[in-house]
N, C-alpha and C positions, 0 to 999 in steps of 0.2 A: 194608626188606623183608628178612625173615629166612628164608633157605631152609634146610630141613633135608635130610638125606641122602636121604630118600624122594623128595622133590621133584626133586632132582638125578638120581636114578635113573630117574624117570618121564621127565624131559626127555631123558636119554641114550637111553632105550629108544625113545621116539618119533622122535628124530633118526635112530637106527639103522634103524628101520623105514622111514622116509621115504627114506633112502639106498638101502635094499634095493629098495623099489618103483621108485625112479628107475633103478637098474641093470637091473631086470627089463624095464621099459618100453623102455630103450635097446637091450637085447639082442634084444628081440622086434620092434623096429620094422622095417618093410619096407625103409626106405632103407639099412639096414646089411646087408641080405641078400647083396648082390653081394660086398662085401668079406669077409664071413664065409665065403661059398662059396669064394672065392679062397684064403683062409687055410686052409681045410679041405683043399684040393688040394695045398698046398705039400709035404707029406711024400712025395707020390707022384710029384713031378716029378723028372726027371733033370737033372743039371747041364749 
């Protein structure tokens, strides 16, 4: 099987898009909300 540069670019683009979608789904999932809210309050907490 002979892969040319265009095929490799298409595969890399699709893999990058899949990784992006995975990160978006992870960031927007409800089970992570509590930990994200806690991390958002960290700069405002006193030592």
